[in-house]
All heavy atoms as a GROMACS GRO file, in nm:
protein
  590
    1MET      N    1   1.049  -1.741  -1.627
    1MET     CA    2   1.057  -1.811  -1.500
    1MET      C    3   1.204  -1.850  -1.477
    1MET      O    4   1.253  -1.832  -1.368
    1MET     CB    5   0.967  -1.932  -1.504
    1MET     CG    6   0.964  -2.011  -1.377
    1MET     SD    7   0.872  -1.937  -1.240
    1MET     CE    8   0.710  -2.002  -1.277
    2HIS      N    9   1.270  -1.905  -1.576
    2HIS     CA   10   1.409  -1.947  -1.560
    2HIS      C   11   1.497  -1.829  -1.521
    2HIS      O   12   1.580  -1.839  -1.431
    2HIS     CB   13   1.459  -2.014  -1.688
    2HIS     CG   14   1.603  -2.053  -1.677
    2HIS    ND1   15   1.646  -2.155  -1.600
    2HIS    CD2   16   1.714  -2.000  -1.736
    2HIS    CE1   17   1.778  -2.163  -1.610
    2HIS    NE2   18   1.824  -2.070  -1.692
    3GLU      N   19   1.481  -1.717  -1.591
    3GLU     CA   20   1.559  -1.599  -1.560
    3GLU      C   21   1.533  -1.549  -1.418
    3GLU      O   22   1.626  -1.509  -1.349
    3GLU     CB   23   1.527  -1.489  -1.660
    3GLU     CG   24   1.612  -1.364  -1.638
    3GLU     CD   25   1.582  -1.254  -1.737
    3GLU    OE1   26   1.508  -1.280  -1.840
    3GLU    OE2   27   1.624  -1.141  -1.716
    4ALA      N   28   1.412  -1.557  -1.376
    4ALA     CA   29   1.376  -1.513  -1.240
    4ALA      C   30   1.447  -1.596  -1.137
    4ALA      O   31   1.486  -1.549  -1.033
    4ALA     CB   32   1.225  -1.519  -1.221
    5LYS      N   33   1.458  -1.730  -1.161
    5LYS     CA   34   1.527  -1.816  -1.065
    5LYS      C   35   1.668  -1.769  -1.046
    5LYS      O   36   1.719  -1.768  -0.934
    5LYS     CB   37   1.527  -1.960  -1.115
    5LYS     CG   38   1.393  -2.026  -1.112
    5LYS     CD   39   1.404  -2.167  -1.164
    5LYS     CE   40   1.271  -2.236  -1.172
    5LYS     NZ   41   1.279  -2.373  -1.229
    6SER      N   42   1.735  -1.738  -1.151
    6SER     CA   43   1.877  -1.697  -1.142
    6SER      C   44   1.893  -1.553  -1.088
    6SER      O   45   2.001  -1.516  -1.047
    6SER     CB   46   1.949  -1.713  -1.277
    6SER     OG   47   1.892  -1.622  -1.373
    7GLN      N   48   1.787  -1.474  -1.088
    7GLN     CA   49   1.793  -1.337  -1.046
    7GLN      C   50   1.712  -1.312  -0.918
    7GLN      O   51   1.681  -1.197  -0.885
    7GLN     CB   52   1.735  -1.245  -1.156
    7GLN     CG   53   1.810  -1.254  -1.286
    7GLN     CD   54   1.939  -1.177  -1.278
    7GLN    OE1   55   1.950  -1.076  -1.216
    7GLN    NE2   56   2.040  -1.231  -1.348
    8LEU      N   57   1.676  -1.416  -0.846
    8LEU     CA   58   1.584  -1.405  -0.732
    8LEU      C   59   1.628  -1.304  -0.630
    8LEU      O   60   1.548  -1.225  -0.580
    8LEU     CB   61   1.555  -1.540  -0.668
    8LEU     CG   62   1.446  -1.541  -0.567
    8LEU    CD1   63   1.315  -1.486  -0.622
    8LEU    CD2   64   1.426  -1.678  -0.508
    9SER      N   65   1.755  -1.306  -0.589
    9SER     CA   66   1.801  -1.211  -0.487
    9SER      C   67   1.786  -1.066  -0.534
    9SER      O   68   1.738  -0.980  -0.462
    9SER     CB   69   1.950  -1.237  -0.455
    9SER     OG   70   1.961  -1.358  -0.390
   10ARG      N   71   1.824  -1.040  -0.656
   10ARG     CA   72   1.813  -0.904  -0.711
   10ARG      C   73   1.666  -0.861  -0.723
   10ARG      O   74   1.625  -0.751  -0.686
   10ARG     CB   75   1.875  -0.893  -0.847
   10ARG     CG   76   1.882  -0.756  -0.909
   10ARG     CD   77   1.958  -0.749  -1.038
   10ARG     NE   78   1.885  -0.814  -1.149
   10ARG     CZ   79   1.782  -0.759  -1.216
   10ARG    NH1   80   1.741  -0.637  -1.182
   10ARG    NH2   81   1.721  -0.824  -1.313
   11LEU      N   82   1.582  -0.955  -0.771
   11LEU     CA   83   1.440  -0.924  -0.784
   11LEU      C   84   1.375  -0.901  -0.644
   11LEU      O   85   1.289  -0.815  -0.633
   11LEU     CB   86   1.367  -1.038  -0.856
   11LEU     CG   87   1.405  -1.056  -1.002
   11LEU    CD1   88   1.338  -1.180  -1.057
   11LEU    CD2   89   1.368  -0.933  -1.083
   12GLY      N   90   1.420  -0.980  -0.546
   12GLY     CA   91   1.373  -0.959  -0.411
   12GLY      C   92   1.407  -0.822  -0.357
   12GLY      O   93   1.321  -0.756  -0.294
   13GLU      N   94   1.524  -0.774  -0.384
   13GLU     CA   95   1.568  -0.639  -0.340
   13GLU      C   96   1.482  -0.534  -0.409
   13GLU      O   97   1.438  -0.438  -0.345
   13GLU     CB   98   1.714  -0.618  -0.372
   13GLU     CG   99   1.809  -0.692  -0.282
   13GLU     CD  100   1.797  -0.651  -0.135
   13GLU    OE1  101   1.781  -0.531  -0.105
   13GLU    OE2  102   1.809  -0.742  -0.048
   14LEU      N  103   1.457  -0.550  -0.537
   14LEU     CA  104   1.375  -0.455  -0.612
   14LEU      C  105   1.232  -0.454  -0.554
   14LEU      O  106   1.175  -0.343  -0.533
   14LEU     CB  107   1.371  -0.488  -0.758
   14LEU     CG  108   1.500  -0.469  -0.839
   14LEU    CD1  109   1.488  -0.524  -0.978
   14LEU    CD2  110   1.534  -0.318  -0.841
   15ALA      N  111   1.176  -0.566  -0.527
   15ALA     CA  112   1.044  -0.574  -0.468
   15ALA      C  113   1.041  -0.508  -0.333
   15ALA      O  114   0.946  -0.438  -0.298
   15ALA     CB  115   0.996  -0.720  -0.458
   16TRP      N  116   1.140  -0.532  -0.252
   16TRP     CA  117   1.149  -0.474  -0.117
   16TRP      C  118   1.152  -0.322  -0.124
   16TRP      O  119   1.097  -0.254  -0.035
   16TRP     CB  120   1.274  -0.524  -0.045
   16TRP     CG  121   1.275  -0.484   0.096
   16TRP    CD1  122   1.347  -0.383   0.156
   16TRP    CD2  123   1.193  -0.535   0.205
   16TRP    NE1  124   1.317  -0.372   0.288
   16TRP    CE2  125   1.224  -0.467   0.323
   16TRP    CE3  126   1.099  -0.638   0.209
   16TRP    CZ2  127   1.164  -0.493   0.441
   16TRP    CZ3  128   1.041  -0.664   0.330
   16TRP    CH2  129   1.071  -0.595   0.447
   17THR      N  130   1.210  -0.265  -0.229
   17THR     CA  131   1.214  -0.119  -0.240
   17THR      C  132   1.088  -0.062  -0.301
   17THR      O  133   1.081   0.061  -0.320
   17THR     CB  134   1.337  -0.074  -0.318
   17THR    OG1  135   1.329  -0.128  -0.451
   17THR    CG2  136   1.465  -0.115  -0.258
   18GLY      N  137   0.990  -0.146  -0.334
   18GLY     CA  138   0.865  -0.099  -0.382
   18GLY      C  139   0.835  -0.122  -0.528
   18GLY      O  140   0.729  -0.087  -0.574
   19GLU      N  141   0.931  -0.175  -0.600
   19GLU     CA  142   0.905  -0.203  -0.744
   19GLU      C  143   0.817  -0.323  -0.762
   19GLU      O  144   0.828  -0.422  -0.691
   19GLU     CB  145   1.036  -0.224  -0.816
   19GLU     CG  146   1.020  -0.229  -0.963
   19GLU     CD  147   1.148  -0.210  -1.045
   19GLU    OE1  148   1.240  -0.143  -0.984
   19GLU    OE2  149   1.160  -0.257  -1.152
   20GLU      N  150   0.721  -0.314  -0.856
   20GLU     CA  151   0.633  -0.428  -0.882
   20GLU      C  152   0.707  -0.528  -0.969
   20GLU      O  153   0.751  -0.488  -1.078
   20GLU     CB  154   0.504  -0.378  -0.947
   20GLU     CG  155   0.406  -0.492  -0.972
   20GLU     CD  156   0.275  -0.443  -1.030
   20GLU    OE1  157   0.188  -0.400  -0.950
   20GLU    OE2  158   0.261  -0.447  -1.153
   21ILE      N  159   0.715  -0.649  -0.924
   21ILE     CA  160   0.787  -0.753  -1.001
   21ILE      C  161   0.683  -0.861  -1.039
   21ILE      O  162   0.625  -0.930  -0.955
   21ILE     CB  163   0.895  -0.822  -0.915
   21ILE    CG1  164   0.990  -0.716  -0.854
   21ILE    CG2  165   0.970  -0.928  -0.991
   21ILE    CD1  166   1.074  -0.640  -0.954
   22VAL      N  167   0.665  -0.873  -1.172
   22VAL     CA  168   0.577  -0.975  -1.224
   22VAL      C  169   0.663  -1.077  -1.298
   22VAL      O  170   0.743  -1.043  -1.384
   22VAL     CB  171   0.474  -0.913  -1.323
   22VAL    CG1  172   0.387  -1.026  -1.382
   22VAL    CG2  173   0.390  -0.811  -1.254
   23ILE      N  174   0.651  -1.204  -1.257
   23ILE     CA  175   0.727  -1.310  -1.319
   23ILE      C  176   0.637  -1.384  -1.416
   23ILE      O  177   0.523  -1.419  -1.384
   23ILE     CB  178   0.780  -1.406  -1.208
   23ILE    CG1  179   0.874  -1.329  -1.115
   23ILE    CG2  180   0.855  -1.526  -1.270
   23ILE    CD1  181   0.921  -1.408  -0.996
   24ALA      N  182   0.685  -1.396  -1.537
   24ALA     CA  183   0.604  -1.460  -1.642
   24ALA      C  184   0.643  -1.603  -1.666
   24ALA      O  185   0.758  -1.644  -1.640
   24ALA     CB  186   0.621  -1.380  -1.772
   25LYS      N  187   0.548  -1.679  -1.715
   25LYS     CA  188   0.573  -1.820  -1.752
   25LYS      C  189   0.510  -1.832  -1.894
   25LYS      O  190   0.393  -1.803  -1.910
   25LYS     CB  191   0.508  -1.914  -1.654
   25LYS     CG  192   0.534  -2.060  -1.688
   25LYS     CD  193   0.479  -2.148  -1.574
   25LYS     CE  194   0.514  -2.293  -1.601
   25LYS     NZ  195   0.461  -2.379  -1.497
   26ALA      N  196   0.589  -1.876  -1.987
   26ALA     CA  197   0.546  -1.888  -2.125
   26ALA      C  198   0.493  -1.757  -2.179
   26ALA      O  199   0.394  -1.753  -2.252
   26ALA     CB  200   0.443  -2.002  -2.142
   27GLY      N  201   0.554  -1.646  -2.136
   27GLY     CA  202   0.515  -1.515  -2.185
   27GLY      C  203   0.393  -1.455  -2.125
   27GLY      O  204   0.348  -1.346  -2.167
   28LYS      N  205   0.336  -1.522  -2.025
   28LYS     CA  206   0.214  -1.467  -1.957
   28LYS      C  207   0.244  -1.446  -1.809
   28LYS      O  208   0.313  -1.524  -1.750
   28LYS     CB  209   0.102  -1.565  -1.975
   28LYS     CG  210   0.059  -1.587  -2.120
   28LYS     CD  211  -0.061  -1.680  -2.127
   28LYS     CE  212  -0.099  -1.694  -2.274
   28LYS     NZ  213  -0.212  -1.786  -2.291
   29PRO      N  214   0.185  -1.335  -1.752
   29PRO     CA  215   0.206  -1.314  -1.608
   29PRO      C  216   0.167  -1.434  -1.527
   29PRO      O  217   0.065  -1.496  -1.550
   29PRO     CB  218   0.110  -1.196  -1.580
   29PRO     CG  219   0.092  -1.130  -1.713
   29PRO     CD  220   0.099  -1.240  -1.815
   30TYR      N  221   0.256  -1.472  -1.434
   30TYR     CA  222   0.236  -1.594  -1.355
   30TYR      C  223   0.242  -1.566  -1.204
   30TYR      O  224   0.163  -1.620  -1.129
   30TYR     CB  225   0.344  -1.693  -1.400
   30TYR     CG  226   0.331  -1.831  -1.339
   30TYR    CD1  227   0.226  -1.916  -1.379
   30TYR    CD2  228   0.421  -1.882  -1.252
   30TYR    CE1  229   0.208  -2.041  -1.328
   30TYR    CE2  230   0.409  -2.013  -1.199
   30TYR     CZ  231   0.302  -2.088  -1.238
   30TYR     OH  232   0.292  -2.215  -1.189
   31LEU      N  233   0.338  -1.484  -1.159
   31LEU     CA  234   0.355  -1.456  -1.018
   31LEU      C  235   0.378  -1.310  -0.997
   31LEU      O  236   0.435  -1.243  -1.079
   31LEU     CB  237   0.475  -1.531  -0.961
   31LEU     CG  238   0.474  -1.682  -0.970
   31LEU    CD1  239   0.612  -1.738  -0.930
   31LEU    CD2  240   0.370  -1.738  -0.876
   32LEU      N  241   0.336  -1.260  -0.883
   32LEU     CA  242   0.363  -1.123  -0.840
   32LEU      C  243   0.453  -1.133  -0.718
   32LEU      O  244   0.412  -1.191  -0.617
   32LEU     CB  245   0.235  -1.047  -0.811
   32LEU     CG  246   0.251  -0.905  -0.760
   32LEU    CD1  247   0.318  -0.816  -0.865
   32LEU    CD2  248   0.111  -0.848  -0.726
   33LEU      N  249   0.571  -1.080  -0.725
   33LEU     CA  250   0.666  -1.087  -0.614
   33LEU      C  251   0.650  -0.962  -0.528
   33LEU      O  252   0.660  -0.850  -0.575
   33LEU     CB  253   0.808  -1.097  -0.670
   33LEU     CG  254   0.921  -1.116  -0.567
   33LEU    CD1  255   0.904  -1.246  -0.491
   33LEU    CD2  256   1.056  -1.113  -0.636
   34GLN      N  257   0.616  -0.985  -0.401
   34GLN     CA  258   0.594  -0.878  -0.306
   34GLN      C  259   0.671  -0.904  -0.178
   34GLN      O  260   0.687  -1.017  -0.138
   34GLN     CB  261   0.446  -0.863  -0.269
   34GLN     CG  262   0.358  -0.829  -0.390
   34GLN     CD  263   0.213  -0.819  -0.343
   34GLN    OE1  264   0.169  -0.898  -0.260
   34GLN    NE2  265   0.142  -0.725  -0.400
   35PRO      N  266   0.716  -0.795  -0.111
   35PRO     CA  267   0.788  -0.814   0.014
   35PRO      C  268   0.690  -0.857   0.127
   35PRO      O  269   0.571  -0.820   0.123
   35PRO     CB  270   0.848  -0.679   0.044
   35PRO     CG  271   0.760  -0.583  -0.029
   35PRO     CD  272   0.712  -0.655  -0.149
   36TYR      N  273   0.741  -0.934   0.219
   36TYR     CA  274   0.659  -0.972   0.337
   36TYR      C  275   0.649  -0.854   0.431
   36TYR      O  276   0.749  -0.793   0.463
   36TYR     CB  277   0.722  -1.093   0.405
   36TYR     CG  278   0.646  -1.134   0.530
   36TYR    CD1  279   0.527  -1.205   0.519
   36TYR    CD2  280   0.693  -1.096   0.653
   36TYR    CE1  281   0.456  -1.240   0.635
   36TYR    CE2  282   0.623  -1.130   0.770
   36TYR     CZ  283   0.505  -1.202   0.757
   36TYR     OH  284   0.437  -1.237   0.870
   37ARG      N  285   0.531  -0.822   0.472
   37ARG     CA  286   0.512  -0.712   0.572
   37ARG      C  287   0.430  -0.767   0.687
   37ARG      O  288   0.326  -0.834   0.660
   37ARG     CB  289   0.437  -0.596   0.507
   37ARG     CG  290   0.504  -0.543   0.381
   37ARG     CD  291   0.608  -0.442   0.420
   37ARG     NE  292   0.648  -0.367   0.300
   37ARG     CZ  293   0.770  -0.343   0.264
   37ARG    NH1  294   0.869  -0.390   0.337
   37ARG    NH2  295   0.796  -0.277   0.155
   38GLU      N  296   0.473  -0.745   0.807
   38GLU     CA  297   0.392  -0.785   0.924
   38GLU      C  298   0.263  -0.710   0.924
   38GLU      O  299   0.259  -0.591   0.895
   38GLU     CB  300   0.466  -0.752   1.053
   38GLU     CG  301   0.586  -0.842   1.082
   38GLU     CD  302   0.542  -0.979   1.134
   38GLU    OE1  303   0.432  -0.996   1.186
   38GLU    OE2  304   0.622  -1.074   1.118
   39ARG      N  305   0.155  -0.781   0.951
   39ARG     CA  306   0.025  -0.715   0.959
   39ARG      C  307   0.002  -0.676   1.104
   39ARG      O  308   0.037  -0.752   1.193
   39ARG     CB  309  -0.088  -0.811   0.916
   39ARG     CG  310  -0.082  -0.843   0.771
   39ARG     CD  311  -0.200  -0.925   0.735
   39ARG     NE  312  -0.197  -0.965   0.595
   39ARG     CZ  313  -0.287  -1.032   0.533
   39ARG    NH1  314  -0.393  -1.070   0.597
   39ARG    NH2  315  -0.274  -1.060   0.408
   40SER      N  316  -0.056  -0.557   1.121
   40SER     CA  317  -0.083  -0.513   1.256
   40SER      C  318  -0.208  -0.593   1.301
   40SER      O  319  -0.297  -0.622   1.222
   40SER     CB  320  -0.107  -0.365   1.262
   40SER     OG  321  -0.212  -0.327   1.174
   41ARG      N  322  -0.214  -0.621   1.427
   41ARG     CA  323  -0.330  -0.694   1.481
   41ARG      C  324  -0.445  -0.601   1.488
   41ARG      O  325  -0.433  -0.485   1.530
   41ARG     CB  326  -0.297  -0.750   1.621
   41ARG     CG  327  -0.192  -0.862   1.613
   41ARG     CD  328  -0.174  -0.927   1.748
   41ARG     NE  329  -0.292  -0.987   1.801
   41ARG     CZ  330  -0.330  -1.113   1.779
   41ARG    NH1  331  -0.258  -1.192   1.704
   41ARG    NH2  332  -0.441  -1.160   1.835
   42ARG      N  333  -0.562  -0.654   1.449
   42ARG     CA  334  -0.683  -0.575   1.454
   42ARG      C  335  -0.730  -0.568   1.600
   42ARG      O  336  -0.725  -0.668   1.671
   42ARG     CB  337  -0.792  -0.629   1.368
   42ARG     CG  338  -0.758  -0.623   1.222
   42ARG     CD  339  -0.870  -0.666   1.136
   42ARG     NE  340  -0.907  -0.808   1.166
   42ARG     CZ  341  -1.012  -0.866   1.120
   42ARG    NH1  342  -1.093  -0.804   1.039
   42ARG    NH2  343  -1.040  -0.990   1.152
   43GLU      N  344  -0.775  -0.457   1.642
   43GLU     CA  345  -0.825  -0.442   1.778
   43GLU      C  346  -0.977  -0.459   1.777
   43GLU      O  347  -1.051  -0.387   1.715
   43GLU     CB  348  -0.793  -0.299   1.830
   43GLU     CG  349  -0.834  -0.275   1.967
   43GLU     CD  350  -0.801  -0.135   2.018
   43GLU    OE1  351  -0.698  -0.082   1.974
   43GLU    OE2  352  -0.880  -0.081   2.099
   44LEU      N  353  -1.019  -0.563   1.847
   44LEU     CA  354  -1.160  -0.595   1.850
   44LEU      C  355  -1.235  -0.485   1.930
   44LEU      O  356  -1.182  -0.436   2.033
   44LEU     CB  357  -1.187  -0.731   1.917
   44LEU     CG  358  -1.131  -0.850   1.841
   44LEU    CD1  359  -1.158  -0.976   1.919
   44LEU    CD2  360  -1.191  -0.859   1.704
   45GLY      N  361  -1.349  -0.448   1.881
   45GLY     CA  362  -1.428  -0.346   1.952
   45GLY      C  363  -1.390  -0.205   1.919
   45GLY      O  364  -1.439  -0.108   1.980
   46SER      N  365  -1.305  -0.187   1.817
   46SER     CA  366  -1.260  -0.049   1.787
   46SER      C  367  -1.365   0.040   1.729
   46SER      O  368  -1.357   0.160   1.727
   46SER     CB  369  -1.139  -0.054   1.693
   46SER     OG  370  -1.175  -0.112   1.569
   47LEU      N  371  -1.481  -0.020   1.681
   47LEU     CA  372  -1.595   0.056   1.628
   47LEU      C  373  -1.709   0.063   1.725
   47LEU      O  374  -1.818   0.106   1.686
   47LEU     CB  375  -1.637  -0.001   1.490
   47LEU     CG  376  -1.538   0.008   1.379
   47LEU    CD1  377  -1.592  -0.057   1.254
   47LEU    CD2  378  -1.508   0.156   1.348
   48GLU      N  379  -1.685   0.020   1.845
   48GLU     CA  380  -1.793   0.019   1.946
   48GLU      C  381  -1.852   0.160   1.958
   48GLU      O  382  -1.781   0.260   1.971
   48GLU     CB  383  -1.741  -0.030   2.081
   48GLU     CG  384  -1.853  -0.050   2.184
   48GLU     CD  385  -1.802  -0.118   2.310
   48GLU    OE1  386  -1.687  -0.170   2.310
   48GLU    OE2  387  -1.877  -0.116   2.406
   49GLY      N  388  -1.985   0.166   1.956
   49GLY     CA  389  -2.053   0.290   1.963
   49GLY      C  390  -2.068   0.364   1.832
   49GLY      O  391  -2.136   0.466   1.825
   50GLN      N  392  -2.007   0.316   1.728
   50GLN     CA  393  -2.012   0.379   1.598
   50GLN      C  394  -2.099   0.302   1.499
   50GLN      O  395  -2.131   0.354   1.393
   50GLN     CB  396  -1.870   0.393   1.537
   50GLN     CG  397  -1.777   0.475   1.622
   50GLN     CD  398  -1.638   0.483   1.563
   50GLN    OE1  399  -1.625   0.496   1.443
   50GLN    NE2  400  -1.533   0.464   1.647
   51VAL      N  401  -2.137   0.180   1.535
   51VAL     CA  402  -2.218   0.099   1.441
   51VAL      C  403  -2.344   0.064   1.518
   51VAL      O  404  -2.345   0.027   1.633
   51VAL     CB  405  -2.140  -0.031   1.406
   51VAL    CG1  406  -2.226  -0.123   1.320
   51VAL    CG2  407  -2.010   0.001   1.336
   52TRP      N  408  -2.458   0.074   1.445
   52TRP     CA  409  -2.586   0.043   1.503
   52TRP      C  410  -2.657  -0.061   1.417
   52TRP      O  411  -2.657  -0.051   1.290
   52TRP     CB  412  -2.671   0.169   1.511
   52TRP     CG  413  -2.812   0.144   1.550
   52TRP    CD1  414  -2.859   0.132   1.678
   52TRP    CD2  415  -2.924   0.131   1.468
   52TRP    NE1  416  -2.992   0.110   1.681
   52TRP    CE2  417  -3.039   0.111   1.549
   52TRP    CE3  418  -2.944   0.134   1.329
   52TRP    CZ2  419  -3.166   0.090   1.501
   52TRP    CZ3  420  -3.072   0.114   1.281
   52TRP    CH2  421  -3.182   0.092   1.363
   53ILE      N  422  -2.715  -0.163   1.480
   53ILE     CA  423  -2.787  -0.267   1.408
   53ILE      C  424  -2.926  -0.272   1.468
   53ILE      O  425  -2.942  -0.281   1.590
   53ILE     CB  426  -2.719  -0.405   1.419
   53ILE    CG1  427  -2.582  -0.399   1.356
   53ILE    CG2  428  -2.803  -0.511   1.357
   53ILE    CD1  429  -2.499  -0.527   1.371
   54ALA      N  430  -3.028  -0.263   1.385
   54ALA     CA  431  -3.166  -0.267   1.429
   54ALA      C  432  -3.195  -0.393   1.503
   54ALA      O  433  -3.146  -0.504   1.474
   54ALA     CB  434  -3.262  -0.250   1.310
   55ASP      N  435  -3.289  -0.386   1.600
   55ASP     CA  436  -3.330  -0.502   1.675
   55ASP      C  437  -3.391  -0.609   1.586
   55ASP      O  438  -3.382  -0.729   1.618
   55ASP     CB  439  -3.430  -0.463   1.786
   55ASP     CG  440  -3.369  -0.380   1.894
   55ASP    OD1  441  -3.245  -0.392   1.912
   55ASP    OD2  442  -3.441  -0.304   1.960
   56ASP      N  443  -3.455  -0.571   1.480
   56ASP     CA  444  -3.521  -0.669   1.389
   56ASP      C  445  -3.430  -0.705   1.268
   56ASP      O  446  -3.483  -0.753   1.165
   56ASP     CB  447  -3.656  -0.613   1.342
   56ASP     CG  448  -3.641  -0.489   1.256
   56ASP    OD1  449  -3.531  -0.431   1.249
   56ASP    OD2  450  -3.741  -0.449   1.196
   57PHE      N  451  -3.302  -0.687   1.281
   57PHE     CA  452  -3.210  -0.713   1.170
   57PHE      C  453  -3.224  -0.853   1.115
   57PHE      O  454  -3.218  -0.871   0.992
   57PHE     CB  455  -3.065  -0.690   1.223
   57PHE     CG  456  -2.960  -0.726   1.113
   57PHE    CD1  457  -2.929  -0.631   1.015
   57PHE    CD2  458  -2.888  -0.846   1.120
   57PHE    CE1  459  -2.834  -0.661   0.920
   57PHE    CE2  460  -2.796  -0.874   1.024
   57PHE     CZ  461  -2.767  -0.785   0.923
   58ASP      N  462  -3.243  -0.954   1.196
   58ASP     CA  463  -3.254  -1.092   1.152
   58ASP      C  464  -3.393  -1.134   1.114
   58ASP      O  465  -3.413  -1.247   1.067
   58ASP     CB  466  -3.199  -1.188   1.260
   58ASP     CG  467  -3.050  -1.177   1.276
   58ASP    OD1  468  -2.979  -1.160   1.175
   58ASP    OD2  469  -3.004  -1.190   1.387
   59ASP      N  470  -3.489  -1.044   1.125
   59ASP     CA  471  -3.627  -1.080   1.091
   59ASP      C  472  -3.651  -1.051   0.940
   59ASP      O  473  -3.659  -0.934   0.902
   59ASP     CB  474  -3.728  -0.996   1.173
   59ASP     CG  475  -3.717  -1.025   1.326
   59ASP    OD1  476  -3.668  -1.135   1.357
   59ASP    OD2  477  -3.756  -0.941   1.404
   60THR      N  478  -3.657  -1.158   0.864
   60THR     CA  479  -3.673  -1.144   0.719
   60THR      C  480  -3.825  -1.139   0.683
   60THR      O  481  -3.893  -1.233   0.720
   60THR     CB  482  -3.603  -1.255   0.645
   60THR    OG1  483  -3.469  -1.262   0.688
   60THR    CG2  484  -3.608  -1.234   0.494
   61PRO      N  485  -3.869  -1.038   0.613
   61PRO     CA  486  -4.010  -1.028   0.573
   61PRO      C  487  -4.046  -1.148   0.484
   61PRO      O  488  -3.966  -1.191   0.403
   61PRO     CB  489  -4.018  -0.898   0.496
   61PRO     CG  490  -3.899  -0.815   0.542
   61PRO     CD  491  -3.794  -0.916   0.573
   62LEU      N  492  -4.168  -1.196   0.501
   62LEU     CA  493  -4.217  -1.311   0.423
   62LEU      C  494  -4.206  -1.290   0.275
   62LEU      O  495  -4.169  -1.383   0.203
   62LEU     CB  496  -4.364  -1.345   0.464
   62LEU     CG  497  -4.424  -1.466   0.398
   62LEU    CD1  498  -4.340  -1.590   0.432
   62LEU    CD2  499  -4.566  -1.485   0.445
   63GLU      N  500  -4.233  -1.171   0.226
   63GLU     CA  501  -4.223  -1.146   0.086
   63GLU      C  502  -4.082  -1.164   0.028
   63GLU      O  503  -4.060  -1.202  -0.086
   63GLU     CB  504  -4.284  -1.010   0.042
   63GLU     CG  505  -4.219  -0.891   0.103
   63GLU     CD  506  -4.282  -0.848   0.238
   63GLU    OE1  507  -4.360  -0.921   0.294
   63GLU    OE2  508  -4.243  -0.737   0.284
   64VAL      N  509  -3.982  -1.129   0.108
   64VAL     CA  510  -3.842  -1.150   0.068
   64VAL      C  511  -3.810  -1.302   0.064
   64VAL      O  512  -3.747  -1.348  -0.030
   64VAL     CB  513  -3.746  -1.076   0.164
   64VAL    CG1  514  -3.602  -1.107   0.131
   64VAL    CG2  515  -3.771  -0.925   0.158
   65ILE      N  516  -3.856  -1.374   0.164
   65ILE     CA  517  -3.830  -1.516   0.165
   65ILE      C  518  -3.898  -1.582   0.041
   65ILE      O  519  -3.837  -1.669  -0.026
   65ILE     CB  520  -3.884  -1.579   0.296
   65ILE    CG1  521  -3.806  -1.532   0.416
   65ILE    CG2  522  -3.882  -1.735   0.287
   65ILE    CD1  523  -3.858  -1.571   0.550
   66GLU      N  524  -4.022  -1.542   0.015
   66GLU     CA  525  -4.094  -1.597  -0.099
   66GLU      C  526  -4.022  -1.563  -0.234
   66GLU      O  527  -4.023  -1.643  -0.326
   66GLU     CB  528  -4.240  -1.549  -0.101
   66GLU     CG  529  -4.320  -1.613   0.008
   66GLU     CD  530  -4.462  -1.559   0.019
   66GLU    OE1  531  -4.491  -1.455  -0.047
   66GLU    OE2  532  -4.544  -1.619   0.087
   67ALA      N  533  -3.967  -1.446  -0.240
   67ALA     CA  534  -3.894  -1.403  -0.362
   67ALA      C  535  -3.775  -1.495  -0.388
   67ALA      O  536  -3.742  -1.525  -0.501
   67ALA     CB  537  -3.850  -1.257  -0.352
   68PHE      N  538  -3.710  -1.539  -0.280
   68PHE     CA  539  -3.593  -1.628  -0.296
   68PHE      C  540  -3.634  -1.775  -0.315
   68PHE      O  541  -3.576  -1.845  -0.394
   68PHE     CB  542  -3.501  -1.615  -0.175
   68PHE     CG  543  -3.410  -1.499  -0.183
   68PHE    CD1  544  -3.444  -1.380  -0.120
   68PHE    CD2  545  -3.290  -1.507  -0.251
   68PHE    CE1  546  -3.359  -1.270  -0.129
   68PHE    CE2  547  -3.203  -1.399  -0.258
   68PHE     CZ  548  -3.236  -1.280  -0.196
   69GLU      N  549  -3.734  -1.816  -0.240
   69GLU     CA  550  -3.770  -1.961  -0.237
   69GLU      C  551  -3.893  -1.994  -0.328
   69GLU      O  552  -3.919  -2.109  -0.351
   69GLU     CB  553  -3.801  -2.001  -0.096
   69GLU     CG  554  -3.680  -1.993  -0.005
   69GLU     CD  555  -3.711  -2.036   0.138
   69GLU    OE1  556  -3.828  -2.066   0.167
   69GLU    OE2  557  -3.614  -2.038   0.217
   70GLY      N  558  -3.961  -1.896  -0.375
   70GLY     CA  559  -4.082  -1.916  -0.450
   70GLY      C  560  -4.202  -1.913  -0.360
   70GLY      O  561  -4.193  -1.930  -0.240
   71ALA      N  562  -4.319  -1.885  -0.417
   71ALA     CA  563  -4.442  -1.866  -0.339
   71ALA      C  564  -4.476  -1.988  -0.254
   71ALA      O  565  -4.542  -1.973  -0.151
   71ALA     CB  566  -4.556  -1.828  -0.429
   72SER      N  567  -4.439  -2.109  -0.300
   72SER     CA  568  -4.472  -2.229  -0.226
   72SER      C  569  -4.387  -2.244  -0.102
   72SER      O  570  -4.416  -2.327  -0.016
   72SER     CB  571  -4.464  -2.354  -0.313
   72SER     OG  572  -4.329  -2.372  -0.349
   73GLY      N  573  -4.279  -2.172  -0.093
   73GLY     CA  574  -4.189  -2.183   0.022
   73GLY      C  575  -4.087  -2.298   0.013
   73GLY      O  576  -4.005  -2.315   0.096
   74GLY      N  577  -4.098  -2.377  -0.094
   74GLY     CA  578  -4.006  -2.494  -0.111
   74GLY      C  579  -3.886  -2.450  -0.194
   74GLY      O  580  -3.890  -2.352  -0.266
   75ALA      N  581  -3.780  -2.525  -0.175
   75ALA     CA  582  -3.657  -2.503  -0.256
   75ALA      C  583  -3.676  -2.553  -0.394
   75ALA      O  584  -3.747  -2.651  -0.417
   75ALA     CB  585  -3.540  -2.568  -0.188
   76ALA      N  586  -3.611  -2.491  -0.489
   76ALA     CA  587  -3.621  -2.533  -0.630
   76ALA      C  588  -3.542  -2.655  -0.657
   76ALA      O  589  -3.449  -2.695  -0.596
   76ALA     CB  590  -3.579  -2.420  -0.721
   0.00000   0.00000   0.00000
């Protein structure tokens, strides 16, 4: 960790070029240094027409509910 503090600029350059930089503390991996990259904005509706959900998607069969909650229907 101490060595990384004194070498931060150099380590940052290495990370920016794609090298994996793992900083250790007490001999064990502690931090992963990665370059900041802007994330592209997700476009809502980009899968429209490609995904289908059944009309009864939210209708849970009684036997499934009983399997989770027990036959009495009460919580454990």
